[in-house]
N, C-alpha and C positions, 0 to 999 in steps of 0.2 A: 097629662103625666107621660103619655107614651112619646109624644114629640120631645118633651124635655129629656127623657131617657135616651132617645135616639141621638140627640144633639150632644148632651153632656156626658153620656155614658155612666151616669150615676142614678141612683134611685132615691134622690133627696127632694123630690118635688114638694112633698108635704112640709118639710122643714123650710124650704124656700117660701112657701105660702104663709107659714106661721110667722116667719121673720118679716115678711112684707106687711102682714096685718099689724104686727108689733110696731113697725116703723110708721105705718099709717096713723095709728093711734098716737104715737109719740109726737109726730109732726103736727097733728091736729091740736094736741094739748099745748104745744109750744108755739102754735100759730106760725108754722114754717111751711116750706114748700116740699111736696113729695111728687116725684116723677118716675117714670119707667122709660128706659131706652130699649126698644126692641131691635133685634137684628134679623130682619127678614131675609130668608135664604131659601134654597130649593126644598129644604125639609119642612118649612113652617109657614110659607107665605099665605097658605090657605086660611091660617088662623088669625090673620091680621084684622079682619072685620070683627071677629069675636073679641079679640084683645081690645080693640077700640071701644066696643060696647062695655066691656068690663071696666075700662078706665073712665068712661063717661059716667057709669053708674056709681063708681067709687070716688068720683071727683079727683082723679089722678091725671096729671099731665103725661101724655104719651109722646115720645119722640121716636124717630126711626134712624138707625145707623146703617150706612151702606156697607155691605159685606163684599170685600174684594178677594179675600183669601180665606180658606183655600178656594181656588178657582172653581172646583167642581161643585161647591156649595153656593157660589155667587150667582145671583140673578142676572148680573151684568153680562155674564158669559153665555147666557141662553140665546138661542136663535130668535130672530125677530118674531116669528109666528108664535113661539111659546110665550114671549113677553106680551104679545097682543092678547093671548088667552088669559094671562094673569091680570092684565090691565082691565079686561072686560069683566073678569070675576070680581075684582076689587071695586069697580064702579057700580056693581049691582047693589052695594051697600048704600042705602038712602042716607044722605048727609043733610042734616038740618042747616038752614041758613045761619051764617055766623057774621058777626060784626067784624069788619076789617081791622078795627082798632081794639077789639076785645082781647084781654090778657088773662081771662079766666082759664082754669085747666081745661074746660070743655072747648073753648075757642082755640086754644093752643093745640089741643089734641086733634081737633077737626082739621085745622090748617096743616098740621104735620101729616095727617093721612092723605090729604089732597096733594101736598108737596111730594110725598112718597110716590103717588101715582104719576105725577109729572116727571119725577126722576126716571121711573120705568119707561115712560114715553120717550124721554131723551135717549135712554139706552137703546130702545127699540129703533129709533131713528138713526142712531150711530151704526147699529147693525145693518140696517138697510143701506145706508150710504157706503159702508165698508164693503158690502156684497156687490153693490153696483160698481164701485171703484175697482175691486178685484177683477170683476168681469171685463171692465174696459181695458185693464192693463194687460190682459192675456191675449196674445195673437190667436185668432180663430183656429188657423191651421198653418203652422209655419212651414216654409219650404223645407227646412231641415227635418222636421217631424214627418212631413209627407214623403220625402225622399227616403228617409231611413226606414219607414214602414214598407215601402214598395220594393226596395232592393235588398236582396240577401247580402250579408256582410262580405262575402267573398268577391262581390262586384264593386266594392268601394275602392277608389283610388285616392291617394293623398290629395291630388289636385281637385278631384270632385268634392272631397270633404271640405277642403279650404274654401271652395266656391260656395258650398252650402252654408258654412259658418259665416261668411261675409254677408250672404243674403239674410241669414237669421239675425245677425247683429243689426242690420238695417231695419228689420221688422221690429226688433225689440226697441231700438231707438225711437222709432215712429210711435210705437204703442205707449212709451213712457214720456 
């Protein structure tokens, strides 16, 4: 209830749960399909193993939606080390073996949970690659930076600045 309130800014958790139980009964009577789509984000990712247990117990298919916006709530925007901590936490959940062809709510939910972890691993790898690429693109210490830090501005001549800018442009061209 607290997480629901933090995300939705409403205190209607009990009503949502009542409606969900109603729909579960209805779909069971009609022999139709009932599923839940979770939106894991920075405020609720810790609850995904518990949500998986709930869905397995109730024979509900669980899916996961990727949250991209708002960015401050998106797991995708987290640094690689935080994503690794989340992945480690989620992998602590013991997953029973599932048939690769099974389409039961249990099999679908378990595969969705595993796929969610794979998605986070992909995002983590993107973050690591992005960090390495950014570092490779930055000149270690450009001649321009070095010279500008060493000399007070009253010693700068137009000719000296032009020379430094040419050197800097060459460094940038090499780096990229």
